N, C-alpha and C positions, 0 to 999 in steps of 0.2 A: 051639514058640511059648509064651511065658510067659502066665500068667493075666492079667497087666496089659495085655498086647498084645491078647488076645482080648476083654477087657472094653471096649475102646474101639471104638465102632461105626464111627467114621471110618476106623480102620485096617482094619476087616473089609471095607469097601466097596472093590471093585476097579473101576478105570475101564473103561468099555465099550470093547471091542475089536471094531471092525467087520471082519468077514471080507472079504477081498479078492475082488471080483467077477471072474468069468472074462472074458477078452477077448471071447468070443462073446456073453455076456449083455450086456456094455456096448455092443457093436456093435448088437445087436438093440434095446436101449433107445433108442439114438440114432436108429435107423431108424423106431421107432414114436412118436417125439415128436409128429409131426403127427397121427397117429391118436389118440394119447392126449388131445391138446388138443381135437380135434374131438369125440371121445366125451364128454369131460368137460363141454364147453359144452352139448352136446345133453342130457346127463343133468341138468345144472343147470336147463335150461329145462323139462324134463319133471317133475322131482321137487320143485322149489321154486317155489310159486306167486308168492311175493313177488319172485322174480327176473324173472319174466315181466312183472310190473307196473312195472319200472324204466324210466326214460327210456333211449333208445338210447345216449346218451353215458355214462350210469351203467353200463349193461350192458357197454359197451366197456371201461370202466375196470376192472370186475371181471373181465372176460374176460382182460384183460392180466395181472392178478394171477394168475389161474389158470394161464395159459400160462407165466408166469415161474416159478410154483411147480413145475410139472412139469419144465421145463428145468433148474431149479436142483437138483431131486432127482437128475437124471441126473449132473450135475457132482459133486454131493456123494457119490453112490454110487461114483463112480470114484475120488474122493479124499476119504474121510471125514475130518471134523474134529469136535473136541469143543466148538468155540466157536459159540454161537448168533448172534453178531453178523452173520455173513454172511447169515443168513436175513432179518434185518431189512432189510439193505441190498439184497440181491439180489431178494427176493420182493416186499417192500412198498415198496422205494425208488421204484418207478415211479409209484405212485398212492396214497400214504397219505392225502392230503387228500380225494381222491374217495372212497376207501373209507370213511372215518369219516363223511363227509357222506351217503353213499348208504344205508348199512346200519348196524345196531347191531352190537355185539360178538357177541351171540347169533347173529345171522344170518351174521356172518363165520365163526363156528365151524361153522355148518351148511354153509357153502360149503366149508370145509376138509374136513369129514367126507365130503361128497359126492365131492370130488376123490379122497380117499383110497380110497373104495369103488370108484371107477372104475379107479384104478391097480391095486388088489388084484385086481379082476376080470380084468385083462389079464395077470396074472402067468403063468398057464399058457401063454399064447401067446408070451411073451417069453423066459422062462428055462426051462432044462431042469428036469426033475422034481427033481433033486438039489439045485437051488438055490432051489426054491420057498419053503422055510421061511426061508432066509437073506434073500431079497428081500422077503418079507412083513414080517419083523422090521425090515428097513431102512426100509420104508415107514411102519411104525408109529412108529419113532423119529423119522423125519423129520417126520411129522405132528405129533408132540409139540413139536418145535422150532418149527414153523410156528405152532402154537397159542399158544405162549409169546410168539413174536414179534408175533402179532396183538394179544395182550393188552397188550404193551408199546406198540404203535402207538396203541391206544385210550387207554391211560393218559396218554401224552404229549399226545395231542390234548385230553384232558379238562383237563390242567394248563394247556395253552396257552389253552384256551377260558375257564377260570376266571380266569387272569391278564388276559385281554383284557376280560372282563366287569368286573373290578375297575377296570381303567384307564378303561373307558367310563363307569362310575359316577362316577369321580373327575372326568372331563371334564364330565359333566352337572352335577355339583355346582358345579364351577368356572364353568360357563356361567351358572348361576343367580346366583352371587356377582357376576359381572361385568355382569349385566343384559343379556344378549344379546337380540337381537330375538325377538319371540314366535314367528315362523315357524321360525327356527333352533332355538329352545329346544324347541318342540313336536316337531320332528323328532328331536332328540337324546334327549329324554325318552321318546319312544315306542319308541326302539330298545332301551331297558332294561326295557320292559314296564310303565312308569308309566302309570296310568290315572286317578288323582285330579286334579281340577281345582279343588278348594276345600279350605279348612281346612289350609293348608300351614304347617308349623312347622320351624324349624331349631335344632338343639342343637349347641353347640361346647364341646369340652373337650380335655384333654390325652390323648394316646394312652398306654395303660398300658405299664408296663415289660415285661409278658409278651409272648408271641408276637403279632405284629400280625395274622397270618392268623386265628388263633383268636379274637382280639378282634373282628374284623370280622364273622365268621360268627355269633358269640354275640350281638353287638349287633343284627345284622339279624334274627336269630331272635326275640329279645326284643321288638323293635320291632313285629313282626307282631301282637302281642297288643293293641297300643294304636293302630295305624293301618293303613289299607288298603294303603298303599305306603310303602316306605322305600328310601333310598339312603345309602350310607356312602362318604365320601371321606376319605382320609388325606393331609393336607398337612403334611409334615414332622412336627413334634411335636404337631400339632393334629389331632383327629378331628372330622369334621363329619357329623352325622346329619340327614338331611332326611326329614321325615314328610309324607305326604299323606293326606287324609281322616282327620284326627286325631280320635279319639274318647276320648282319655285325659284323665283329670282330673289334678290335681296329684300324686296318689299314683303314677300311671303315669309321670310325668316323674321323680319321685324314684327310681323303680325303674331307669329307663334311665340315670340319672346315675351309678349304681353301677358301670356298665361302663367308664366313663372313668377315666383315670389321676388321680393326685393333682393338686390345685389346683382353681380355680373351674370351674364348668360353667354356661353361660348358655343360655337359650332365647329365641327371638325372639318378637315379637308374632305372633299367628295371622293369616296372610295369607288373605283370603277367596277369592282366585283366584290362578291361576298368574302373572298379570300383576303382582300385588303381591308375589310371592315374593322378587324381587330386593331390594326395599327392606327387607323383613323380614329377609332374610339379612344385609344390610349392617348392620342394627341389632345383630344378634347378634355380628358381627365387631367392631364398635365397642365393644360391651359387654365382650367377652372381653379386649380390649386395655386396658380401664380397670378391670377387676374387681379387680385387685390393690390398688387404692386403698380398697377396702372389705373388710378382712380378715374381718369377721364376717358377711359376706353369706351367705344360705342357699345350699344346693347341691341342685338348681340354682337360679339366680336369674333372674328376668325381666329382659330387657334394658332395659325401661322403668324398672325400679327403680334402674337405674344412670345415670339422666339426669344427676345432678349430676357424677358422676365423668367421664362422657363429655364433658360441656361443658368441664370443666377439661382434658380431653385433646384439645381442639380438634375436637369432633364437631359440625358445623353442623346435622345432622339432630336431634340431641338438643336443641340450642339452640332450634331452631324448634318442636320438640315442647313444650318448656316454655312458650314464649311463646303458642303457639296452643292448647295444652291446659290451661293453668293461668292465665297472666297475663291474656290477653284475656277469657276467660270471667268472671274476677273483676271486671274493669273494666266489662263489660257488665251484670253482675248489680247493680252499684251498691250502695246502702244502706250505704255505709261499710265494705264487706268488706275492701277493700285497706288502708284506714287501720287498721282493727282488727287485721288479720293482721300488718301491719308493726309496730305497737306491741307486740303480744303477743310477737312473735319478738325484737324488740330489747330488751324489758324482762325477758328471762330466763324467758319462758313464765309470767308472773305474771298471773292473772286480775284480782286486785285492783289491781295496778299499772297494768294496761291500762285498767281502769275509771276510775281517777283521771286518767290521762293524757287520756282522751277525754271525761271528765265525764259518764259514763254508769254505770248500775248493772252490777254484776258479772254478773247474769243476762243482761243485754243482750250483754255480751261472749261469754258461753257460746252464746247464740243465734246471734250472727254467726259464731262459729267453727264451729258446726254447719252453718251455711249454706255456709261455705267448703268443708267436707267434701262437702256435697251437690252443689255446683257443680263442684268439681274432681275428686272421688274420692279426695282425699288428706286425711287427718285431722291437723290441726295439734296435737292433743293427744298424738299418737304421735311420739316424738323423731325417728325416721328419716324419717317422712313430713313432719314439720315442716322437716327439712333440705331435702327436695325442694322444698317450698313456698318456703322462703327463697331457694333458688337460683333459682327461677322469678321471684321479685321482683327479684333482682339483674339477671338476664338481661333481664327485661321492661323495667326502667328504662333499660337501655342500648340498647334497641331504639327507633329513631327513630319508627317508625310508632305503636307503643303509647304513646310519650311524648306524641305529639300527641293521641291518643284520650283519654288521661287528662287532659290539659290542658283539652280541650273539655268533658269530663265535669264537672270541678271548676268550670268557669266557668258551666255550665248549672245546677248544683245548689248552692243556698245552703249555706254552711258550717254553719249552724244545723241544717239538716235532717239532716246526717250524724250528729248526736248524739241524734236523737229516738227511735231504736229501742232 
């Protein structure tokens, strides 16, 4: 043999050749099947305390696996094979679900070890002395194949469980988006281990181009630093992160936004309870649909900061928010705030021009604009916030109810008094 051939480990390894069992040994093995199964189950009960603590149906399932394993060994010993697939089908095919639900992989391997010890202890009674070594080696090789098959069963069960958990998370997120009844939502959300009932927030962005599985696990792990509970749902090209018991500040949201793909990322208003979570989530969905209209928006951006774009995208909730959150408070505040804001915006944000238009001092204009900020939370001196305020004026004027309120206010307040401040 050449040096090149001897240097290749794969060429030096020879396939295992199982010595053929004698007809007498095979006959005695088949005769001892019942004895081996009985002794194995008795030994399991005596040597494994956790086995005694199982429910009857769980012990029956494991007993079936043990009996199948011993019977399969006899068939394999008669016709040895190098393929481990038969072990998975023959031994664990009867009760893989019951096995993974009843015991852990560590306990399953303890069960296999116990059965192997029982079979080895019976070798002197089954085979002649000349075949003791051969039979013991066969038992050890068979136990190795069974152990690998058990690991495969548990690995597949873990993959299935992980896939099911992801689907269940996506269903819960979808239920929140659709605003399902509280009873149904509580039942679904409890199934995924969700415990928070306050401070709920939803973030939406694009899924990254990288592996979706890795993205979900990384996002969930990062979210644990900023919230007590988190759910991740992937809807096509969009990823949805639902947080409960949020404790994060803006810096935390900025960190979470880095896990999403390219494009805008929005977050919803903070829902005080689970009941309001659906409306909060819908606001985030409406915002992500309109976010492209504001290319310079921060990342992530508050869904409420996109009220103007959402209104232009036919979002009735944003329209109502502008009227109830900005326009109506300005009307009720009086003191010429509506007139001052309208003039200031229409005259190109000029304090002097507004003062001349209203026949007041420029400081009066500054005071009224500061009052607008105090009443609405939006500063007309900031260009983007001035755009939000201007949209609120347009929407409010088109609203029939607010038009009537404004008309009544103007009739009750003399024109002269509007220019006294």
